[in-house]
Phi, psi and omega in degrees: 000143180260130177284130174275131178302146182304317183299346183244007183301316188284346183266002179286169175294148180299146183194166171284120181274317186204165176221153168220113189062234174275347180279142182241145176245118186261158179305313177307316175285323168312313182299323181288324175295321173303311182303321180293307186294318182302317176302317175299322187289318181300335183273355184251151190280331187298142188254336183238126184234127180278132183255121177232098184224150179267333189261118184292333178291311178302312177308312177299323176296318177292317180306307184295327181295316180294321173300306181299335181276359184079016182250180183247114175290142176242131177245104188278351173095354182202173177230034185270119185302320185295322181286326178297318175294323176301326184266025188306324184281002189257344176205171190261335187192172180235140170241128180210172174252017181219146177296134185222133178273095185232150172270339181291152170312131187229118172256129178262129185303137179225001170074003185296153180239146179208158168258111186210164179292137184242102179294154178293155173285135182292144182298341185252019181295153185209172171232168180237132174240157170239142178215161184294122176270174182288341178273351180097344180279125174309131179269135177275123179236128176260134174238122180282155174295334173303312181293318174297325177291319182296316185292318182294326172291323176300313182292322174300322176292326180281324191236012189313306185291323176294328180283338183309123178068016177285153161257137188257118173241162186209147174249013181242162185275148171281357180284004176231161182301318177304308179299316179308305183295316188264337182264338180241300189296306182307307179291325175298319183293326184262356178075037177256133180288145179236156175290136179283328178263141177289141171278125187252340184224157180302321185299322174299325176294318182294335183279352183296142180297124179296346188284346185267162174263133187240137162255131185249113179263115183219189181231158177300326182300312183290316181295327176302331192250015175311124178290114180296339184274353181264155175273099185262150186292152176280141184244146176278331182218135169230131177235136180235139178200169179104357184169161182284132176274116175299143184305320184290326176290319177302315186288326181291316175304316178300318182286330178276327189244357167091005176206151181289161184272133173259123173261145177248133172249135176175195178203173180299320184289327191256340193070195188293137174247311183212178182210165167198152173253123185277073172258004174199165183286147174060033176293137183278157175282140174237123183292150165302146189302334180273356185269136177232132174255133180232130182298135180263321178199201189293332183240344192247155183232149180239138181253131171249126186203147175301346184276345186273144172273357182249132184290330182263030169074192182224131178279126188281150178266000180257145172280132176245149173242110184291135175254166178298332180289347190097348179273175182216169174240149177271144180221044173101164181262161181247350188252197187261012175253124187246168179251120168242121184057033181067013175255144182284130175233128180264118176290331178295319180298318176302311179298317182300320183288324184288324179294337174287349188272152174300153179078329187281113180272330178202158181209144181222127177248148179202170184262129183250127177261114177223133174051043178070009176243149178260134177211178186258137171243153179224141174250132183238134178263124172243150178297322185227138180276125180276164179287166189301317184298319179288326180290318171305324178293317180300317182301315179299319181290325181291319176299314182301317181295325181285335192304318180295348187254329198245140172292164182300324182287342176273352185284128180308132170262321179251132188234135172229136179238132180222177178267338174214133179282129184302136176228165175276175175299337176266018173063024173260162181304134178267078190302315180306316178290328179288318178300324178300335180296342181261004175282355175245152178305144173165000000 
């Protein structure tokens, strides 16, 4: 299958682009909706517009409208009003299909259609994404449409026949690069209909019409929780990314959905780097043909790829073990960004938010493993230790204060309060002693 460039998406023959329940969205209607929104945007001065959408079809219309208006779409990675306001300098306004309490200019989705002149998308058009950096400050990443088109071509070359005639469904959000690439760009480039709504539960997967052929874009967390009691549809292709999928979960998924899981390794900064098909335990990762890995030192690797906007490559945050075959295995992360339920969580961001609260003089966040699950624990330094009743009240106040800023998976579950957080002779965090604080109940 040949992938169509983004600049030509709206010039293809009319077809079903997306669906939601019994409602179908056709390309002809999409084109008119893009024209209408594009006209609204041209009348406004802002050049960068944040997209905050629940519905992937609405999101795609807005994405194309911003590009055709000669402006830059920004994908902040969330739809929380408090953080959007905090990022005011990163964009000029917000387009969304949900009510948001904002002081920024805000265009609310209305589905309007119009016949209007549609300018070509500029060859150097790009979009901006934000992802968790190791310092806790959101990292700005620019992606050109050239890189998005190239990535779609690679994926079409890898899975073209398996993707043919598929309907694309997803349990991941389009507000991050993985969902954007696989849930929106890939089906649009290949002329495949995609589900406008994200699948949140196994029951929604089971409700899909059995007559269709499906590609399922998912995450390890969703696949791990597939309900064995449900009659699930057979899939032609299952793609997982965002974290490592355990072999037992991959095998169970294949039994339930009828094909092995293909995993993708990459990041917002690099795009796709490698892939593997989990049809056996300990399968090695294989780089896409155009990607090259180069050792930086004894432990770090640099990736070079046509998907990168940087000629000197990108230094990876993961430990890699190179194999004689030229493939590799992953051996853990090196930075302060961790994966909880397959979502990137910045431990530095949690610490920064805690330090902004009254009374808290110092804070340390870490991952706690309990009952086979990972969650967040924090150690807080206070000038005075409160009594148990007061501490319980303080915890509730801290949680309420963190709620506007942190996703549920990033919210601390285990709390320890001390007068001083342990440090080493070099004044660095003494992580073994900090971890010991969680060996007792609390």
